[in-house]
FIKOLZA-1660 file (N, C-alpha, C; in steps of 0.1 Angstrom, whole numbers, plus 5000, padded with zeros to 4 digits):
% residues 259
   i   px   py   pz ch aa at
   1 5008 4988 5000  A  M  N
   1 5000 5000 5000  A  M CA
   1 5009 5012 5000  A  M  C
   2 5005 5022 4992  A  E  N
   2 5013 5034 4990  A  E CA
   2 5013 5042 5003  A  E  C
   3 5025 5047 5007  A  R  N
   3 5026 5055 5019  A  R CA
   3 5023 5069 5016  A  R  C
   4 5011 5074 5018  A  T  N
   4 5006 5087 5014  A  T CA
   4 5012 5098 5023  A  T  C
   5 5012 5110 5018  A  T  N
   5 5017 5121 5025  A  T CA
   5 5009 5123 5038  A  T  C
   6 4996 5123 5039  A  P  N
   6 4989 5124 5051  A  P CA
   6 4993 5114 5062  A  P  C
   7 4996 5102 5058  A  K  N
   7 5001 5092 5068  A  K CA
   7 5015 5095 5073  A  K  C
   8 5023 5100 5064  A  K  N
   8 5036 5105 5068  A  K CA
   8 5036 5116 5078  A  K  C
   9 5027 5126 5075  A  L  N
   9 5025 5137 5084  A  L CA
   9 5020 5132 5098  A  L  C
  10 5010 5123 5097  A  F  N
  10 5005 5118 5110  A  F CA
  10 5016 5111 5118  A  F  C
  11 5024 5103 5111  A  R  N
  11 5035 5096 5117  A  R CA
  11 5045 5106 5124  A  R  C
  12 5048 5116 5116  A  A  N
  12 5057 5127 5122  A  A CA
  12 5051 5133 5134  A  A  C
  13 5038 5136 5133  A  A  N
  13 5031 5142 5145  A  A CA
  13 5032 5133 5157  A  A  C
  14 5030 5120 5155  A  L  N
  14 5030 5111 5166  A  L CA
  14 5044 5111 5173  A  L  C
  15 5055 5111 5165  A  I  N
  15 5068 5111 5170  A  I CA
  15 5071 5124 5177  A  I  C
  16 5068 5135 5171  A  I  N
  16 5071 5148 5177  A  I CA
  16 5063 5150 5190  A  I  C
  17 5050 5147 5190  A  F  N
  17 5042 5149 5202  A  F CA
  17 5046 5140 5213  A  F  C
  18 5048 5127 5209  A  G  N
  18 5052 5117 5219  A  G CA
  18 5065 5121 5226  A  G  C
  19 5075 5124 5217  A  A  N
  19 5088 5128 5222  A  A CA
  19 5087 5140 5231  A  A  C
  20 5079 5150 5227  A  A  N
  20 5078 5162 5235  A  A CA
  20 5072 5159 5249  A  A  C
  21 5063 5150 5250  A  L  N
  21 5057 5147 5263  A  L CA
  21 5067 5139 5272  A  L  C
  22 5074 5130 5266  A  M  N
  22 5085 5123 5274  A  M CA
  22 5096 5133 5278  A  M  C
  23 5099 5142 5270  A  L  N
  23 5110 5152 5273  A  L CA
  23 5105 5161 5285  A  L  C
  24 5092 5164 5284  A  D  N
  24 5086 5172 5295  A  D CA
  24 5088 5165 5309  A  D  C
  25 5086 5152 5310  A  T  N
  25 5088 5145 5322  A  T CA
  25 5102 5145 5326  A  T  C
  26 5111 5143 5316  A  L  N
  26 5126 5142 5319  A  L CA
  26 5130 5156 5325  A  L  C
  27 5126 5167 5320  A  L  N
  27 5130 5180 5324  A  L CA
  27 5123 5184 5338  A  L  C
  28 5110 5181 5339  A  V  N
  28 5103 5186 5351  A  V CA
  28 5107 5178 5363  A  V  C
  29 5111 5165 5361  A  Q  N
  29 5115 5157 5373  A  Q CA
  29 5128 5162 5379  A  Q  C
  30 5135 5170 5372  A  T  N
  30 5148 5176 5377  A  T CA
  30 5145 5189 5385  A  T  C
  31 5133 5194 5384  A  L  N
  31 5129 5207 5390  A  L CA
  31 5119 5205 5401  A  L  C
  32 5112 5194 5402  A  C  N
  32 5101 5193 5411  A  C CA
  32 5102 5179 5418  A  C  C
  33 5096 5178 5430  A  N  N
  33 5095 5165 5437  A  N CA
  33 5086 5156 5428  A  N  C
  34 5090 5144 5427  A  L  N
  34 5084 5134 5418  A  L CA
  34 5069 5132 5423  A  L  C
  35 5060 5133 5413  A  N  N
  35 5046 5130 5416  A  N CA
  35 5039 5125 5403  A  N  C
  36 5027 5121 5404  A  F  N
  36 5020 5116 5393  A  F CA
  36 5019 5125 5381  A  F  C
  37 5017 5138 5384  A  G  N
  37 5017 5148 5374  A  G CA
  37 5030 5149 5366  A  G  C
  38 5041 5147 5372  A  V  N
  38 5054 5147 5365  A  V CA
  38 5055 5136 5355  A  V  C
  39 5051 5124 5359  A  I  N
  39 5053 5112 5350  A  I CA
  39 5041 5110 5340  A  I  C
  40 5030 5117 5342  A  M  N
  40 5018 5115 5333  A  M CA
  40 5022 5118 5318  A  M  C
  41 5029 5129 5315  A  P  N
  41 5032 5131 5301  A  P CA
  41 5039 5120 5295  A  P  C
  42 5049 5114 5302  A  A  N
  42 5056 5103 5297  A  A CA
  42 5047 5091 5294  A  A  C
  43 5038 5088 5304  A  I  N
  43 5029 5077 5302  A  I CA
  43 5020 5079 5290  A  I  C
  44 5016 5091 5288  A  I  N
  44 5008 5094 5276  A  I CA
  44 5016 5094 5263  A  I  C
  45 5028 5100 5264  A  G  N
  45 5036 5102 5252  A  G CA
  45 5043 5090 5247  A  G  C
  46 5047 5080 5256  A  A  N
  46 5055 5069 5252  A  A CA
  46 5048 5060 5241  A  A  C
  47 5035 5056 5243  A  P  N
  47 5028 5048 5233  A  P CA
  47 5027 5056 5219  A  P  C
  48 5025 5069 5220  A  L  N
  48 5024 5076 5207  A  L CA
  48 5038 5076 5200  A  L  C
  49 5049 5078 5208  A  F  N
  49 5062 5078 5202  A  F CA
  49 5065 5065 5196  A  F  C
  50 5062 5054 5203  A  I  N
  50 5065 5040 5198  A  I CA
  50 5057 5038 5185  A  I  C
  51 5044 5042 5186  A  L  N
  51 5036 5040 5174  A  L CA
  51 5041 5048 5162  A  L  C
  52 5046 5060 5164  A  G  N
  52 5052 5067 5153  A  G CA
  52 5065 5061 5148  A  G  C
  53 5074 5057 5157  A  V  N
  53 5086 5051 5152  A  V CA
  53 5084 5038 5144  A  V  C
  54 5075 5030 5149  A  F  N
  54 5072 5017 5142  A  F CA
  54 5059 5018 5135  A  F  C
  55 5056 5029 5129  A  F  N
  55 5043 5032 5123  A  F CA
  55 5038 5022 5113  A  F  C
  56 5047 5019 5103  A  W  N
  56 5042 5010 5092  A  W CA
  56 5040 4996 5097  A  W  C
  57 5049 4989 5104  A  P  N
  57 5045 4975 5108  A  P CA
  57 5034 4975 5118  A  P  C
  58 5033 4985 5127  A  L  N
  58 5022 4985 5137  A  L CA
  58 5009 4987 5131  A  L  C
  59 5008 4997 5122  A  T  N
  59 4995 4999 5115  A  T CA
  59 4991 4987 5107  A  T  C
  60 5000 4980 5101  A  R  N
  60 4997 4968 5093  A  R CA
  60 4992 4958 5103  A  R  C
  61 4998 4956 5114  A  F  N
  61 4994 4947 5124  A  F CA
  61 4979 4950 5129  A  F  C
  62 4977 4963 5131  A  M  N
  62 4964 4967 5136  A  M CA
  62 4953 4966 5125  A  M  C
  63 4957 4965 5113  A  R  N
  63 4948 4964 5102  A  R CA
  63 4944 4950 5099  A  R  C
  64 4954 4941 5100  A  E  N
  64 4953 4927 5095  A  E CA
  64 4951 4917 5106  A  E  C
  65 4953 4920 5119  A  N  N
  65 4952 4910 5130  A  N CA
  65 4941 4914 5139  A  N  C
  66 4933 4905 5144  A  I  N
  66 4922 4907 5153  A  I CA
  66 4927 4914 5166  A  I  C
  67 4938 4909 5171  A  F  N
  67 4943 4915 5184  A  F CA
  67 4948 4929 5181  A  F  C
  68 4954 4931 5169  A  G  N
  68 4958 4945 5165  A  G CA
  68 4947 4954 5165  A  G  C
  69 4935 4950 5159  A  R  N
  69 4923 4958 5158  A  R CA
  69 4918 4961 5172  A  R  C
  70 4919 4952 5181  A  I  N
  70 4914 4954 5195  A  I CA
  70 4923 4965 5202  A  I  C
  71 4936 4963 5200  A  I  N
  71 4946 4973 5206  A  I CA
  71 4943 4987 5200  A  I  C
  72 4941 4987 5187  A  K  N
  72 4938 5000 5180  A  K CA
  72 4926 5007 5187  A  K  C
  73 4915 5000 5188  A  W  N
  73 4903 5007 5193  A  W CA
  73 4904 5009 5208  A  W  C
  74 4912 5001 5215  A  L  N
  74 4914 5004 5230  A  L CA
  74 4922 5017 5231  A  L  C
  75 4932 5019 5222  A  M  N
  75 4940 5031 5223  A  M CA
  75 4931 5043 5219  A  M  C
  76 4923 5042 5209  A  I  N
  76 4915 5053 5205  A  I CA
  76 4905 5057 5216  A  I  C
  77 4899 5047 5223  A  A  N
  77 4890 5049 5234  A  A CA
  77 4897 5056 5246  A  A  C
  78 4909 5051 5249  A  A  N
  78 4916 5056 5261  A  A CA
  78 4921 5070 5258  A  A  C
  79 4926 5073 5247  A  Y  N
  79 4931 5087 5244  A  Y CA
  79 4919 5096 5242  A  Y  C
  80 4908 5091 5237  A  G  N
  80 4896 5100 5236  A  G CA
  80 4890 5103 5249  A  G  C
  81 4889 5093 5258  A  A  N
  81 4884 5095 5271  A  A CA
  81 4892 5105 5279  A  A  C
  82 4906 5103 5278  A  F  N
  82 4914 5113 5285  A  F CA
  82 4913 5127 5280  A  F  C
  83 4912 5128 5267  A  A  N
  83 4910 5142 5261  A  A CA
  83 4898 5148 5266  A  A  C
  84 4887 5140 5267  A  A  N
  84 4874 5146 5271  A  A CA
  84 4875 5149 5286  A  A  C
  85 4881 5141 5294  A  L  N
  85 4882 5143 5309  A  L CA
  85 4891 5155 5311  A  L  C
  86 4902 5156 5304  A  F  N
  86 4911 5167 5306  A  F CA
  86 4905 5180 5302  A  F  C
  87 4897 5181 5291  A  T  N
  87 4890 5193 5288  A  T CA
  87 4880 5197 5298  A  T  C
  88 4872 5187 5303  A  L  N
  88 4862 5190 5313  A  L CA
  88 4868 5195 5326  A  L  C
  89 4878 5188 5331  A  T  N
  89 4884 5191 5344  A  T CA
  89 4891 5205 5344  A  T  C
  90 4898 5207 5332  A  T  N
  90 4905 5220 5331  A  T CA
  90 4895 5231 5331  A  T  C
  91 4884 5229 5324  A  G  N
  91 4874 5240 5324  A  G CA
  91 4868 5242 5338  A  G  C
  92 4866 5232 5346  A  L  N
  92 4861 5233 5360  A  L CA
  92 4872 5241 5368  A  L  C
  93 4884 5238 5366  A  C  N
  93 4895 5244 5374  A  C CA
  93 4896 5259 5371  A  C  C
  94 4895 5262 5358  A  I  N
  94 4896 5276 5354  A  I CA
  94 4884 5284 5359  A  I  C
  95 4872 5278 5358  A  G  N
  95 4860 5285 5363  A  G CA
  95 4861 5287 5378  A  G  C
  96 4865 5278 5385  A  A  N
  96 4865 5279 5400  A  A CA
  96 4875 5290 5404  A  A  C
  97 4886 5291 5397  A  A  N
  97 4897 5301 5401  A  A CA
  97 4892 5315 5399  A  A  C
  98 4882 5317 5391  A  S  N
  98 4877 5331 5389  A  S CA
  98 4869 5337 5400  A  S  C
  99 4865 5329 5409  A  D  N
  99 4856 5333 5420  A  D CA
  99 4865 5335 5433  A  D  C
 100 4871 5347 5434  A  E  N
 100 4880 5349 5445  A  E CA
 100 4873 5356 5457  A  E  C
 101 4878 5353 5469  A  P  N
 101 4872 5358 5482  A  P CA
 101 4875 5373 5484  A  P  C
 102 4866 5380 5491  A  E  N
 102 4869 5394 5495  A  E CA
 102 4879 5394 5507  A  E  C
 103 4886 5405 5509  A  P  N
 103 4894 5406 5521  A  P CA
 103 4886 5406 5533  A  P  C
 104 4893 5403 5544  A  G  N
 104 4887 5404 5557  A  G CA
 104 4882 5390 5563  A  G  C
 105 4887 5379 5558  A  A  N
 105 4884 5366 5564  A  A CA
 105 4890 5365 5578  A  A  C
 106 4883 5357 5587  A  D  N
 106 4889 5355 5600  A  D CA
 106 4901 5346 5600  A  D  C
 107 4900 5336 5591  A  V  N
 107 4911 5326 5590  A  V CA
 107 4914 5323 5576  A  V  C
 108 4927 5323 5573  A  L  N
 108 4932 5320 5559  A  L CA
 108 4940 5307 5560  A  L  C
 109 4935 5296 5554  A  I  N
 109 4943 5284 5554  A  I CA
 109 4952 5283 5541  A  I  C
 110 4965 5281 5543  A  V  N
 110 4974 5280 5532  A  V CA
 110 4978 5266 5530  A  V  C
 111 4974 5260 5519  A  L  N
 111 4977 5246 5516  A  L CA
 111 4991 5244 5511  A  L  C
 112 4998 5234 5517  A  G  N
 112 5012 5232 5514  A  G CA
 112 5014 5226 5501  A  G  C
 113 5027 5227 5496  A  A  N
 113 5032 5220 5484  A  A CA
 113 5046 5216 5487  A  A  C
 114 5053 5211 5478  A  G  N
 114 5066 5205 5481  A  G CA
 114 5077 5215 5485  A  G  C
 115 5086 5210 5493  A  I  N
 115 5098 5218 5496  A  I CA
 115 5110 5211 5492  A  I  C
 116 5121 5218 5489  A  R  N
 116 5133 5212 5485  A  R CA
 116 5145 5218 5493  A  R  C
 117 5153 5210 5499  A  D  N
 117 5165 5215 5506  A  D CA
 117 5161 5225 5517  A  D  C
 118 5150 5223 5524  A  E  N
 118 5146 5232 5535  A  E CA
 118 5140 5245 5530  A  E  C
 119 5138 5246 5517  A  R  N
 119 5133 5259 5511  A  R CA
 119 5120 5255 5504  A  R  C
 120 5111 5265 5504  A  V  N
 120 5098 5263 5497  A  V CA
 120 5101 5262 5482  A  V  C
 121 5093 5254 5475  A  S  N
 121 5093 5253 5461  A  S CA
 121 5088 5266 5455  A  S  C
 122 5090 5268 5442  A  L  N
 122 5085 5280 5436  A  L CA
 122 5070 5280 5436  A  L  C
 123 5063 5269 5434  A  T  N
 123 5049 5268 5435  A  T CA
 123 5044 5272 5449  A  T  C
 124 5050 5267 5459  A  L  N
 124 5046 5271 5473  A  L CA
 124 5050 5286 5476  A  L  C
 125 5061 5290 5471  A  A  N
 125 5064 5305 5473  A  A CA
 125 5053 5314 5467  A  A  C
 126 5048 5310 5455  A  R  N
 126 5037 5318 5449  A  R CA
 126 5024 5318 5458  A  R  C
 127 5022 5306 5464  A  R  N
 127 5010 5306 5473  A  R CA
 127 5013 5315 5485  A  R  C
 128 5025 5315 5490  A  L  N
 128 5028 5323 5502  A  L CA
 128 5028 5338 5498  A  L  C
 129 5033 5341 5486  A  D  N
 129 5033 5355 5482  A  D CA
 129 5018 5360 5481  A  D  C
 130 5009 5351 5476  A  K  N
 130 4995 5355 5475  A  K CA
 130 4989 5357 5489  A  K  C
 131 4994 5349 5499  A  T  N
 131 4990 5350 5513  A  T CA
 131 4994 5364 5518  A  T  C
 132 5006 5368 5515  A  I  N
 132 5011 5381 5520  A  I CA
 132 5003 5392 5514  A  I  C
 133 4999 5391 5501  A  E  N
 133 4991 5402 5495  A  E CA
 133 4978 5403 5502  A  E  C
 134 4972 5391 5505  A  Y  N
 134 4959 5391 5511  A  Y CA
 134 4959 5397 5525  A  Y  C
 135 4969 5393 5534  A  I  N
 135 4968 5398 5547  A  I CA
 135 4972 5413 5549  A  I  C
 136 4978 5418 5539  A  R  N
 136 4981 5433 5539  A  R CA
 136 4968 5441 5539  A  R  C
 137 4958 5435 5532  A  E  N
 137 4944 5441 5532  A  E CA
 137 4935 5436 5543  A  E  C
 138 4940 5427 5551  A  S  N
 138 4932 5420 5561  A  S CA
 138 4940 5419 5574  A  S  C
 139 4942 5430 5581  A  P  N
 139 4951 5430 5593  A  P CA
 139 4946 5421 5605  A  P  C
 140 4934 5417 5605  A  E  N
 140 4929 5409 5616  A  E CA
 140 4929 5394 5612  A  E  C
 141 4933 5390 5600  A  T  N
 141 4932 5376 5596  A  T CA
 141 4943 5368 5602  A  T  C
 142 4939 5356 5608  A  L  N
 142 4949 5346 5612  A  L CA
 142 4952 5337 5601  A  L  C
 143 4964 5332 5600  A  V  N
 143 4969 5323 5589  A  V CA
 143 4972 5310 5595  A  V  C
 144 4966 5299 5589  A  I  N
 144 4970 5285 5593  A  I CA
 144 4978 5280 5581  A  I  C
 145 4991 5277 5583  A  V  N
 145 4999 5271 5573  A  V CA
 145 4998 5256 5575  A  V  C
 146 4994 5249 5564  A  S  N
 146 4990 5235 5566  A  S CA
 146 4998 5226 5556  A  S  C
 147 5006 5217 5562  A  G  N
 147 5013 5207 5554  A  G CA
 147 5023 5199 5563  A  G  C
 148 5023 5186 5561  A  G  N
 148 5032 5178 5569  A  G CA
 148 5045 5176 5562  A  G  C
 149 5052 5165 5566  A  Q  N
 149 5065 5162 5560  A  Q CA
 149 5065 5150 5552  A  Q  C
 150 5068 5151 5539  A  G  N
 150 5068 5140 5530  A  G CA
 150 5081 5132 5532  A  G  C
 151 5081 5120 5526  A  L  N
 151 5093 5112 5527  A  L CA
 151 5106 5118 5521  A  L  C
 152 5104 5127 5511  A  D  N
 152 5115 5133 5504  A  D CA
 152 5117 5147 5509  A  D  C
 153 5111 5151 5520  A  E  N
 153 5112 5165 5525  A  E CA
 153 5120 5165 5538  A  E  C
 154 5129 5175 5540  A  P  N
 154 5137 5176 5552  A  P CA
 154 5130 5181 5564  A  P  C
 155 5118 5187 5563  A  M  N
 155 5111 5193 5574  A  M CA
 155 5096 5194 5570  A  M  C
 156 5087 5196 5580  A  P  N
 156 5073 5198 5576  A  P CA
 156 5071 5210 5567  A  P  C
 157 5062 5209 5558  A  E  N
 157 5060 5220 5549  A  E CA
 157 5055 5232 5557  A  E  C
 158 5047 5230 5567  A  A  N
 158 5042 5241 5575  A  A CA
 158 5053 5249 5582  A  A  C
 159 5064 5243 5586  A  L  N
 159 5075 5250 5592  A  L CA
 159 5082 5258 5582  A  L  C
 160 5084 5253 5570  A  A  N
 160 5091 5260 5559  A  A CA
 160 5082 5272 5555  A  A  C
 161 5069 5270 5555  A  M  N
 161 5060 5281 5551  A  M CA
 161 5060 5292 5562  A  M  C
 162 5060 5288 5574  A  K  N
 162 5060 5299 5585  A  K CA
 162 5073 5307 5584  A  K  C
 163 5085 5300 5582  A  Q  N
 163 5097 5307 5581  A  Q CA
 163 5097 5316 5569  A  Q  C
 164 5091 5313 5558  A  Y  N
 164 5091 5321 5546  A  Y CA
 164 5082 5334 5550  A  Y  C
 165 5071 5332 5556  A  L  N
 165 5062 5343 5559  A  L CA
 165 5069 5353 5569  A  L  C
 166 5075 5347 5579  A  V  N
 166 5082 5356 5589  A  V CA
 166 5093 5364 5582  A  V  C
 167 5101 5357 5574  A  A  N
 167 5112 5363 5567  A  A CA
 167 5107 5374 5558  A  A  C
 168 5095 5374 5554  A  H  N
 168 5089 5384 5545  A  H CA
 168 5080 5394 5553  A  H  C
 169 5083 5395 5566  A  G  N
 169 5077 5405 5574  A  G CA
 169 5064 5403 5581  A  G  C
 170 5059 5390 5580  A  M  N
 170 5046 5388 5587  A  M CA
 170 5049 5385 5602  A  M  C
 171 5039 5390 5610  A  D  N
 171 5040 5388 5624  A  D CA
 171 5038 5373 5628  A  D  C
 172 5048 5368 5635  A  E  N
 172 5048 5354 5638  A  E CA
 172 5035 5350 5646  A  E  C
 173 5030 5360 5654  A  Q  N
 173 5019 5357 5663  A  Q CA
 173 5006 5354 5655  A  Q  C
 174 5006 5358 5642  A  R  N
 174 4994 5356 5634  A  R CA
 174 4994 5343 5627  A  R  C
 175 5005 5335 5628  A  I  N
 175 5007 5322 5621  A  I CA
 175 5005 5310 5630  A  I  C
 176 4996 5301 5626  A  I  N
 176 4994 5289 5633  A  I CA
 176 4998 5277 5624  A  I  C
 177 5006 5268 5629  A  M  N
 177 5011 5257 5621  A  M CA
 177 5002 5245 5623  A  M  C
 178 4999 5238 5612  A  E  N
 178 4993 5225 5611  A  E CA
 178 5002 5217 5603  A  E  C
 179 5010 5208 5610  A  D  N
 179 5022 5202 5604  A  D CA
 179 5020 5186 5603  A  D  C
 180 5008 5181 5603  A  K  N
 180 5006 5167 5602  A  K CA
 180 4999 5162 5589  A  K  C
 181 4993 5171 5582  A  S  N
 181 4985 5166 5570  A  S CA
 181 4994 5162 5559  A  S  C
 182 4989 5152 5551  A  E  N
 182 4996 5146 5540  A  E CA
 182 4987 5146 5527  A  E  C
 183 4976 5153 5528  A  S  N
 183 4967 5153 5516  A  S CA
 183 4958 5166 5518  A  S  C
 184 4951 5169 5507  A  T  N
 184 4941 5180 5507  A  T CA
 184 4930 5177 5518  A  T  C
 185 4926 5165 5518  A  H  N
 185 4915 5161 5528  A  H CA
 185 4920 5164 5542  A  H  C
 186 4933 5160 5545  A  E  N
 186 4938 5162 5559  A  E CA
 186 4941 5177 5561  A  E  C
 187 4945 5184 5551  A  N  N
 187 4947 5199 5552  A  N CA
 187 4935 5205 5559  A  N  C
 188 4923 5202 5553  A  F  N
 188 4911 5208 5558  A  F CA
 188 4906 5202 5571  A  F  C
 189 4907 5189 5572  A  A  N
 189 4903 5182 5584  A  A CA
 189 4910 5186 5597  A  A  C
 190 4924 5187 5595  A  F  N
 190 4932 5191 5607  A  F CA
 190 4931 5206 5610  A  F  C
 191 4930 5214 5599  A  S  N
 191 4928 5228 5601  A  S CA
 191 4915 5231 5608  A  S  C
 192 4905 5224 5604  A  K  N
 192 4892 5226 5610  A  K CA
 192 4892 5224 5625  A  K  C
 193 4899 5214 5630  A  R  N
 193 4901 5211 5644  A  R CA
 193 4906 5224 5651  A  R  C
 194 4916 5230 5645  A  I  N
 194 4922 5242 5651  A  I CA
 194 4912 5253 5651  A  I  C
 195 4905 5255 5640  A  I  N
 195 4895 5266 5640  A  I CA
 195 4883 5263 5650  A  I  C
 196 4879 5251 5651  A  D  N
 196 4868 5248 5660  A  D CA
 196 4873 5251 5675  A  D  C
 197 4885 5249 5678  A  E  N
 197 4890 5252 5691  A  E CA
 197 4890 5267 5694  A  E  C
 198 4890 5275 5684  A  M  N
 198 4889 5290 5685  A  M CA
 198 4875 5294 5690  A  M  C
 199 4865 5286 5687  A  G  N
 199 4852 5290 5691  A  G CA
 199 4846 5300 5682  A  G  C
 200 4832 5300 5681  A  G  N
 200 4825 5310 5673  A  G CA
 200 4825 5308 5658  A  G  C
 201 4817 5315 5651  A  E  N
 201 4816 5314 5637  A  E CA
 201 4828 5321 5631  A  E  C
 202 4834 5315 5621  A  K  N
 202 4846 5321 5614  A  K CA
 202 4844 5321 5599  A  K  C
 203 4847 5332 5594  A  R  N
 203 4848 5333 5579  A  R CA
 203 4861 5328 5574  A  R  C
 204 4861 5317 5566  A  I  N
 204 4873 5310 5562  A  I CA
 204 4876 5311 5547  A  I  C
 205 4888 5314 5544  A  C  N
 205 4893 5313 5530  A  C CA
 205 4905 5304 5530  A  C  C
 206 4909 5300 5518  A  F  N
 206 4921 5292 5517  A  F CA
 206 4929 5297 5505  A  F  C
 207 4942 5294 5505  A  V  N
 207 4951 5298 5494  A  V CA
 207 4957 5285 5488  A  V  C
 208 4957 5284 5475  A  T  N
 208 4963 5273 5468  A  T CA
 208 4967 5278 5454  A  T  C
 209 4972 5269 5446  A  T  N
 209 4975 5273 5432  A  T CA
 209 4961 5272 5425  A  T  C
 210 4960 5281 5415  A  S  N
 210 4947 5283 5408  A  S CA
 210 4941 5270 5403  A  S  C
 211 4949 5261 5397  A  F  N
 211 4944 5248 5392  A  F CA
 211 4937 5239 5403  A  F  C
 212 4941 5241 5415  A  H  N
 212 4937 5233 5426  A  H CA
 212 4924 5237 5433  A  H  C
 213 4920 5250 5430  A  I  N
 213 4909 5255 5438  A  I CA
 213 4896 5247 5437  A  I  C
 214 4892 5242 5425  A  Y  N
 214 4880 5235 5424  A  Y CA
 214 4879 5223 5433  A  Y  C
 215 4889 5215 5432  A  R  N
 215 4889 5202 5441  A  R CA
 215 4891 5206 5455  A  R  C
 216 4899 5216 5459  A  A  N
 216 4901 5219 5473  A  A CA
 216 4888 5224 5479  A  A  C
 217 4881 5232 5471  A  R  N
 217 4868 5238 5477  A  R CA
 217 4858 5227 5479  A  R  C
 218 4858 5217 5470  A  R  N
 218 4848 5206 5471  A  R CA
 218 4852 5197 5483  A  R  C
 219 4866 5195 5485  A  V  N
 219 4870 5187 5497  A  V CA
 219 4867 5195 5509  A  V  C
 220 4869 5208 5510  A  A  N
 220 4866 5216 5522  A  A CA
 220 4852 5214 5525  A  A  C
 221 4843 5214 5515  A  A  N
 221 4828 5213 5518  A  A CA
 221 4825 5200 5525  A  A  C
 222 4833 5189 5522  A  T  N
 222 4830 5176 5528  A  T CA
 222 4834 5177 5543  A  T  C
 223 4842 5186 5547  A  Q  N
 223 4847 5188 5561  A  Q CA
 223 4838 5199 5568  A  Q  C
 224 4827 5203 5561  A  G  N
 224 4819 5213 5567  A  G CA
 224 4825 5227 5566  A  G  C
 225 4834 5230 5557  A  I  N
 225 4840 5243 5556  A  I CA
 225 4835 5249 5543  A  I  C
 226 4828 5260 5544  A  D  N
 226 4823 5267 5532  A  D CA
 226 4833 5279 5530  A  D  C
 227 4842 5277 5521  A  A  N
 227 4853 5286 5519  A  A CA
 227 4856 5288 5504  A  A  C
 228 4859 5301 5501  A  K  N
 228 4864 5304 5487  A  K CA
 228 4879 5303 5487  A  K  C
 229 4884 5300 5475  A  G  N
 229 4899 5299 5473  A  G CA
 229 4905 5311 5467  A  G  C
 230 4917 5314 5471  A  L  N
 230 4925 5325 5466  A  L CA
 230 4936 5318 5457  A  L  C
 231 4936 5320 5444  A  G  N
 231 4945 5313 5436  A  G CA
 231 4958 5320 5433  A  G  C
 232 4969 5312 5435  A  A  N
 232 4982 5317 5431  A  A CA
 232 4985 5312 5417  A  A  C
 233 4992 5320 5409  A  P  N
 233 4995 5316 5395  A  P CA
 233 5004 5303 5395  A  P  C
 234 5002 5295 5385  A  S  N
 234 5010 5283 5382  A  S CA
 234 5024 5288 5377  A  S  C
 235 5034 5279 5380  A  V  N
 235 5047 5281 5373  A  V CA
 235 5045 5276 5359  A  V  C
 236 5049 5284 5349  A  W  N
 236 5045 5281 5335  A  W CA
 236 5050 5268 5330  A  W  C
 237 5062 5265 5334  A  Y  N
 237 5068 5253 5328  A  Y CA
 237 5063 5240 5335  A  Y  C
 238 5055 5240 5345  A  I  N
 238 5049 5228 5350  A  I CA
 238 5034 5229 5350  A  I  C
 239 5028 5239 5343  A  A  N
 239 5014 5240 5343  A  A CA
 239 5007 5228 5336  A  A  C
 240 5013 5223 5325  A  L  N
 240 5007 5211 5319  A  L CA
 240 5007 5199 5329  A  L  C
 241 5017 5197 5336  A  N  N
 241 5018 5186 5346  A  N CA
 241 5008 5188 5357  A  N  C
 242 5006 5201 5361  A  E  N
 242 4996 5203 5372  A  E CA
 242 4982 5200 5368  A  E  C
 243 4979 5204 5356  A  Y  N
 243 4965 5202 5351  A  Y CA
 243 4963 5187 5348  A  Y  C
 244 4973 5180 5343  A  M  N
 244 4972 5166 5341  A  M CA
 244 4970 5159 5354  A  M  C
 245 4978 5162 5364  A  R  N
 245 4976 5156 5377  A  R CA
 245 4963 5159 5383  A  R  C
 246 4958 5171 5381  A  E  N
 246 4945 5175 5387  A  E CA
 246 4934 5168 5380  A  E  C
 247 4935 5165 5367  A  C  N
 247 4925 5157 5360  A  C CA
 247 4924 5143 5366  A  C  C
 248 4935 5137 5368  A  A  N
 248 4935 5124 5375  A  A CA
 248 4930 5124 5389  A  A  C
 249 4933 5135 5396  A  A  N
 249 4929 5136 5410  A  A CA
 249 4914 5138 5411  A  A  C
 250 4909 5147 5403  A  I  N
 250 4894 5149 5403  A  I CA
 250 4886 5137 5399  A  I  C
 251 4891 5130 5389  A  T  N
 251 4885 5118 5385  A  T CA
 251 4885 5107 5396  A  T  C
 252 4896 5106 5402  A  Y  N
 252 4897 5096 5413  A  Y CA
 252 4888 5100 5425  A  Y  C
 253 4888 5112 5429  A  Y  N
 253 4880 5117 5440  A  Y CA
 253 4865 5115 5437  A  Y  C
 254 4861 5118 5425  A  L  N
 254 4847 5116 5421  A  L CA
 254 4843 5101 5422  A  L  C
 255 4852 5092 5416  A  L  N
 255 4849 5078 5415  A  L CA
 255 4849 5072 5429  A  L  C
 256 4857 5077 5438  A  S  N
 256 4858 5072 5452  A  S CA
 256 4849 5078 5462  A  S  C
 257 4840 5088 5457  A  G  N
 257 4830 5094 5465  A  G CA
 257 4836 5104 5475  A  G  C
 258 4848 5110 5472  A  Q  N
 258 4854 5119 5481  A  Q CA
 258 4850 5134 5477  A  Q  C
 259 4843 5136 5466  A  L  N
 259 4838 5149 5462  A  L CA
 259 4823 5150 5462  A  L  C
% end
């Protein structure tokens, strides 16, 4: 069968796109703590790259063999489902990030992210910078920094977050550490215990990266916390990884009944 130009272009697109996704994982894993969002591009890109490199024998196999046809339609279904889910969840994330809280909350919960070598990551620094912006307009707001210590972290995230805020001029007396949580669910569950001990009704907001607001707000609601999220900007070179990871997380949380 003649190898037509459209097929050659399709093959080239598979190789380029697949290689770009795998390269993304290789580069980002040197800059961030390893997580599912970091490896997802490689998981998605590797089959595309392999299909592109061995395009002619594999497409012949998929055309002439029953198992090949099954593999072909499974791949189409899998990539189609992921594209639909990624589009849907990204839309939900972008929409949720547009609804920001007004100044003057009683308590602001800052959700942790990775730290490296006892320093906050750039993602976490942006959350803390957004916190500083908010409290400048809200002099009575207390801040709960929430995050435990991961296996690859030298100290609890909450401690690194507190040190960053104090170093940037925030009064230490306004900061409360919650240093045991290891997930978004625990961020809110453990922070709520602290807030409940304060007594009285509290207006609560939280700070996280913009892509995370939708899921975080839904998780907060399961803990009885009605709170709006203040979104910090994503770091541009890991934005794809963040939205891919969030797609997987939202899907998992929905299927497991956690949202």
